[in-house]
Structures are given as structure tokens and as C-alpha cells.
N, C-alpha and C positions, 0 to 999 in steps of 0.2 A: 275714637275713629268712626268716620262717616260710613254711612250706609254704600255708597259708591265706592269708598277707598277699600272697605272690608270685603265687598264682591269682587271688585278688580283683583286685589292682592291674592285671594284665593283662587282665581283663574290663571294667576301668574304662577304662584308657589305650588300649585298643585292641579295642573291643567287635566291631567287625566281624570282625577275624581270629580272635578268640577263639571266637565262635560259629561261624564257617566251620569250625574244628578240631573242634568238637564235633558238627558236623553230620555229620562223616564218619563217626561211629559209627552212624549210621543208615544203612538200604539206601534207596536212591533210584531210582525209576524211570527219572527224567530229573533231572539235576543242574539247580540253580537258575542263572539268567543273572544274578543280582543279590543279595547276601547280604543288604545291608541297602537298601531302597527309601525314601529320604528326599524323593520329588518331591513330596508332599502333606502337608509338614510342617503342624501336629504329629501327623498321622496316619500314623505310620510302619508298614512292612510289612517282615516278614523272609521272605527265600529265594523271591524273585520268581520265578515261571517254572518253578519246580521241582515235581516230581510225585512222590508218594510214597504208601503207604497206612499208616496209623497202627496199624491190626490185624496187618497183616504185620509190621510191626517190633516190635511188642509180644508177638506169639505165635507166628506161622506161622515165622518164621527160627529162633527157637530149638527148634523141634521139628525143623526141617530140619539144624540143626548138632548134632543127636544129643542134645539136652537135653530131651527130650520127658517123661521121667519126673520131671525134677525140679520142685519145688513151685513153684507161680506166685502162688497165693492161699492164706492160712490162714483158713478162717471159723470164728470163736470167738465163739459167744454165750453169755454168761452168764445171759441170760433164758431161752432154752431148754435151755441146759445142752449145747449140740451143739457139737463141734468137728470140723470137715472140712478136709482138706488136698485140693486141687485142682492136678493137674499141669498143664504147658503142652499135652500131648497132650490131655488132657481138655477144656480150654478149646478148642482148636480142634475137637474132635468135636462139642462141645455148642454149635453154632451154630444161629440158626434164621432162616428168612427171613421178615422181618418188614414188613407194610404200615404206614405211617405214619397217625396219627389213630385207632388202635385199641387195645381192650386185650385182652390175650392172657394165658393160663395158660402159663408158662414151662416147667412140668414136661412139659405135654401137648405142646408144640411141639418140645421136645428128643428125646420120644421117637421121632418122626418125621422127625429132623433128615436132612440130606444136604449133602454137601460143597457149599461156597459159595466161589466164586473171589474173592480180593481184587480189587478196584476201584481202579485209579490215581485219585488226586485232587490237585488242585492244592494247594501248599502254602500258599497265602493263602485257600483255602476255609475257611469256619467248621467247626471240629472239633466243637463242641457249644454248646449253648447252657444258661447255668446262671440260675438266680433268684438275686438277690443278697441276698436276705432272705425266706424262708418261701414264699409263693405270690405275693407282689406284685410282684415284679420292680422293686423300688424300694431304691436303695441304703440301707442302714440300719448298725447297729453290728455289728464283730467283737466277742470278748469276752477283757477281760485276766486273766491268771492273777496274782492277788493274791500276794505272798510269804507269807501265812499258809497260803494253800492248797497251795502248792509244799512247805512245810515240813510239812504235816499229811500231805500224800501219801508224801514221802520217808519219814517215821516209821512209817507204817502199811503202806507197800507195801514197804518196805526195798530200794528200788531208787532209783537216780538218777533226777529228774524233769528231761527235757531240754525247756526251753520253747521257743516260737518264735511269730512275727509272721506272718500272712498274711491274706489276704482273698480272698472268692470272686472279685474281678476279677482277681487275680494268678494264682489257680491252683496256685502253690506258693509256698514260704516266702520272705518278703521279708528277714527277720532270722531266724537261728537258730544253732545251734551244728553247724558243717558236720563231722559226724562222718566221712563218706566221705573228708574232706581232712585234717581234723587236727581232733582234740578240744580245744576251747577250755575254759578255766577257768570254772566256771558262778558267775555272780554273780546271786543270789536278788533277784528284781524285775527283772530284766533277760532279754530274749529272745535275749541275746548280739549278735553282729556282724552286719552286711549279707552277704547270701549273694551270691556271684559273680553280675555283671550288674546289681545294684541299687546305685545311688549315692543313699543316703538323707542328706537334709538337713534340719536344725531351723530353720524359718523365722519371722520374725514376722509380723504382717498385712500390713505392705508389701514383704513378699519378702527381706528382709535375713536373712542367715544368723547365727542366735542363738549366743553363746558356749557351750562347754561347760558342762552342769549346768544350763543355763537353759530352761525349758519354752517350746514353741513348737509350730507346727504341722509335722507330718512329711510331706514332699514327696519324690519320687523324680525325679531327673534324667532326662529323655527322651533317647533313646528307652527304653522299657521293654524289658527281654529278650522273647526268643521264648517263646510260650506264654501269655502274658497277654492281657487282653482287648485287642479292637481297637475296639470300639463298643458301645453298647446296641441291643438289638434294635429295629428299627425307628425309632430316635430318636437318630441322630447328633449333633443339637443339644443334646440333653441330656447326652450323652456330654461335649461340649467344655464346656459350661457347668457342669458337675458336677465335672469333674477336671482340666480343662487351662486354664480361662479364669484363675482367679484368681492363678496364678504361671505367666507365659509360659516355655516350657520346661521344665516341670515336670509330674508328676500329683500332684495333691492327694488324699492317703490319706483325708483326713477324720478322722484320729486325731492327738491331741497327745501329745507325749512329750520327751524329752530324749536328749542323748549326753553319755558321761562322756569323760574325758580319756583312757581306754583304747579309746574309739571303741565301747563298749557302748552299745546303744540300750535306753531304758527306755519302754515303751508306758504312758500313764498313763489316758487316755480318749479318747472321742469329742470333737471340737472342740466339739460342741454340747452336751456334758457340762460345760463350764466355765463357772462362775456368775459374772458381773461384779458386784462389791459393791464400789460406791465406787471404780471405778478399780481394784480389786484383781481378780485372775483366780484363783479358787477352784476347785480339783478336787473334784468329787463323790466321786471314788475314794479320794482321800486322806482327805477328812472321814470317810468310810465305814470305813476302816482304823483310824483314830484311835478311832472309837466301838467298833469291834469288838475292840480291845484293852482293854477293861473287861470284868473277868470276869463280869458278869451279861448281857452282850449276846451274842446267838447270831448275828444278822444286823441290817444296817442298809442304808437306801436314803435317798439325799438328793438332792433338787432343788431348782431356784430357784423363788422365787415374787416376785412384783413387790412393789416397796416405792417409794414416791413420793419419798424421800430418797435412797436408795441406789441405786435400779434394781433391784437384785434383792438378795434374803437367801435363804440356805440354809435349807431345812425337812428336818428328819431324821426318819425314821420307824425306830424299832427294834423288833428281836424280842426279848424277852428270854429267858434260859435257863429250862429248867423247875425248876431249882433254885433260881431267884431268889424272894427274899421282897418282894414288891411293897408290903408296909406299911413297908418303911424309908424 
């Protein structure tokens, strides 16, 4: 069994023990009393009773361990042609005491910065709030990397392109090539395999597992691993109806895809990007890829329009290459 497969299988077969061991890598002000709290299913919580400070774990402890001069962040902006290296010690020094609901000038604040102690927080407290799409706070689309884009990038950048699939809601990759564990062979068009902690299934509308190679709705077996969303801001009901209600015991990702015989996941589109034409499920992305294979086509967009007989039919808009002779 490969290193990846062994690690992944342990995270699925004994998730509680797996994450208990991972959590030992952090500094805890107070250890948890329960690793996985499942008293309010399907609303799971991790490390109940534990107390820690994420800033201390991310920065302070590395300085105290003698790694203060090690680079923590590389700021590389091709827009401003700026490249800056920020060490752990600099991060610790450049802190500011902020009051909520106000706008500040960061450079001005850090010039008069002062040492601020880390505050213990409960492990189940919210760490941050993220908008799921722009500033609307309403769940919408993640974006698929199509094979042509990957091949183009590899050719012109002359480096391997490592694809992955994640969502704002998960905060970290669901599927990817786990280079820190083992580099997996790359399959163009696939985000590779599920990351430890994520049991991904391809389901039909009734919740049955689809055979290998068949398109379906991507769902993740509960509980989600630590670090993922626990609710929507002030809207627990919508969190349940949007993600948990359709498939009991699963988190509905909102994306469609398939899994091949080697366990590789292929993300195809958002569930609502599938066009139902006379009982056939047509993927907008697949239609667009076929259109873009034509030498005269630069870009294409496909969407469904109502049809009295077939329910929906696809309508495609294309942008031709500049060299295209439109008189043909």
C-alpha cells in the first residue's frame, strides 16, 4: 500500500484517532475533552473543550523555537513588480491592535505597533467569516480547470501544473495531489485523489452511488474534517437546506463529476450547469470544450434555454479568433 493510500485510509477508517494525532502538532493551552462531538448530528464539532490561539501556533511558537528569521510569507506581485520576503519575526513584530467595524491604514498602524499577547480561544469558536461568492455571501460556483488550459500553462510556463478542487466552504483542498505525502501521477482533467479526511462519493439524484466513470453529484461523507465550515452566518437553516438535507449523512458540494477506476476525481461543472434535454444530462463544460477544439474558436459559453418539447436545449455563444475569416 502506498504512503498516500495508507494515510488516506487511516483518516477514513478512524477519523477521530487520525485527527487526534494531527492535533498534537499544535500547541494547546487546554487539551480538548472530546475530539469529535457528534451530539448534534449532522452539526459536528471538533476538539470540544480545547483552548488554543491560532496566531500563536502560526507565528509566535516558530519565533520562540528559533526560526524567527525563516521566511513565512513571500509577497510576489507581477502587477506592481514587487517581491518581498517576510520572516516569522517580522510577522510577530508587525501586529496592530484593531477595533472592529472600522477602516485603518495598515502601514500607519504598524509604525506605532506594540507587543500584543495572544488570547486563549475555545477551539469551537469561529476562526473567521468568509463570503462564499464576491460580497453576496450566497453559495455559487468554484471554477474548473479544463484540460486545454492545463496543457497551455504547462507549455508556456514550462512547469508542472498541479490541479486541485476545493471550496470556500471547506477552506482547504478536498481533492488534490498530496505532494507532502506522495506525488501521484498526473491525469490531465482530474484534480487527482481525495485529500485525507474527505470521503468523496458520486451520487445520483436518489442518493445511490454511481458506477466508476459515470457522472453524478459530488458529495462528502460526514463529518467533514476539521477546518471546514460549521454553519452559514446567522442562517443555520439555510446551511442545512443547502448542504445537508438532500443526502442525509453527506455534505452536498454543489458540483458534478465522476471518479475513475483508479480513484481519480474529475470535476465537470456545477450541478445547476447541467442541461436536461429530453431526459439526457448535457454538461455545459463538455459542450464548450468541443466548441473550443475548433481552430476558429477562441472562447465559448453554453447555457440552457426552455424548449416546449425537450424541456431545455443548449444555446452556445462563441468568440472567434482574430484570424478567423467570417465570410467562410
